[in-house]
Steps between C-alpha positions, in 0.01 A plus 500: 500500500616851430715615787343827600124434528354714767168314539258263338181546296366148485263555217766611245773278375828520308484166332460264795627766747298755694580871443605752750241780496372607840771604744666370799654847508222654708170371652284738298630392159232363268601578142322427196666305211645746228651285228838606372657300213877425505716757319242772524610762766265777409503777764584256785856603512621871485854581378631849561859632466609801704861580416712189560223325708234279343193444721296192438166484661252209521175696460217278631426649839154367505649149512789585721720497196476129460702365206286397206669352192464846351692657793774250469527568129486873568782471754709297255445772232601767758826322599583455122436876439724586798768273387508651147501859622854622570358805677329282763742398779265389780156338504245546777225251519186564701123455514231764468315633803590452865351158581730255315824477316377172347272253683589199289389353174151527328503226237156546370618603160567165331217404262274233649580258211877526539667170546752404778802570271377849424427574866843369594675722242299800607618459859856522370441871455597552870817297451573704197445819701739398767769410234451842343536679822812320586643563151399868485855627582359796692403534864140434596319631806170364629289784656259309730186627674242266644481131393784324327377133513570184310612604154514856608741404770714323240475802262628727771787268586595466134590875516855585626370714790175541684388832657179444699257720685433408853161353401655238268401135554688209342419133494447165304140390586478229231540220753171607658303417188681181418762642268870571504694818392716314257603773258596757753739262678794645303459873577427414864813292523702785361357730769463285823684213672364168360349370835323838541352465153386151574342609833302778323383260228398222745320733742339750261544769762533865428797713562458875578742768385697511819567123497571509130777750570640282781500204270693693260297478179368861539772750449323808681172549684359848517158667582273499206532881463876452448493205262512700173777734611696209621461292193575814286819564695621139468420495130689818439805365692510187287438689178806712574742209477672377186242294315757261368662425830165469659392245240813294531502520880136414530542208263806357684324533833204267389734262317719456807203485734389173336846358414581219750862483397686771702822447308322545173307806624834657619659449159208649334505804724872548449441504120219751540714728714768502230255571232338779702824679565557526127180699441462874425250536785753354744760743386259792515383395847862503639580823319187675624571387856851637484368822348218524761220530231203291411590230239361518150417155398527379136376152555812360336 
């Protein structure tokens, strides 16, 4: 079953599997089915560029920004646009409104006559999205207010950094409805100790912002009124760095994080250091430091 289902609607099925429609995210959630076919993002995802910052917003506040297939395709499209735009140096991902970053998956969009193979392939959109985010080559920041549950939790953890308002709630409630958060295992393991991930998955309990910061997967917790200024300041700080060195450094971090061979990792890092020191940006950074002026990055 898809990893990030937030609840069950027993009367609707994806092939032989029930669809997540009504929410575990909050007790008052009782949403109606709104079909969304795979590959059709429509207006469910907003993409805006302000200087060097791309802001990507899941725009389904009435459904707590649950991920339909259209949302996932829209997010894929947004990541591709950000990757192709040399002006963009940082991507901020968020959800519309103040109730949820993303409350999980809403898989009501597959046609009722779709076979198991088509359903399986469509679920791969989330895997494709995670791969695209990891391969973006630019820093990503999750701006979180309210619920980040199931697939929404995984989506936040797939970002490099998470800045959360003090009302943020994280969790993997799939076990409570007889499911398991399979697909978000990778981003959670990149963000938390393995046994902590397993504990959250097995209990389905929710984690508030303060605990999330203690556990280490949230970078910063601030009052809701300070969320946007804090995110903007962090994005500006990251955007001011060399885009080339940021890309290489970020890529090497994730490669080494999952490389069990420490000797191989050290050899790879030694090579990357030698390559980096030969770049124009490295020379410019050292020169600018010596001259006590801001560096002017060329990206070479």
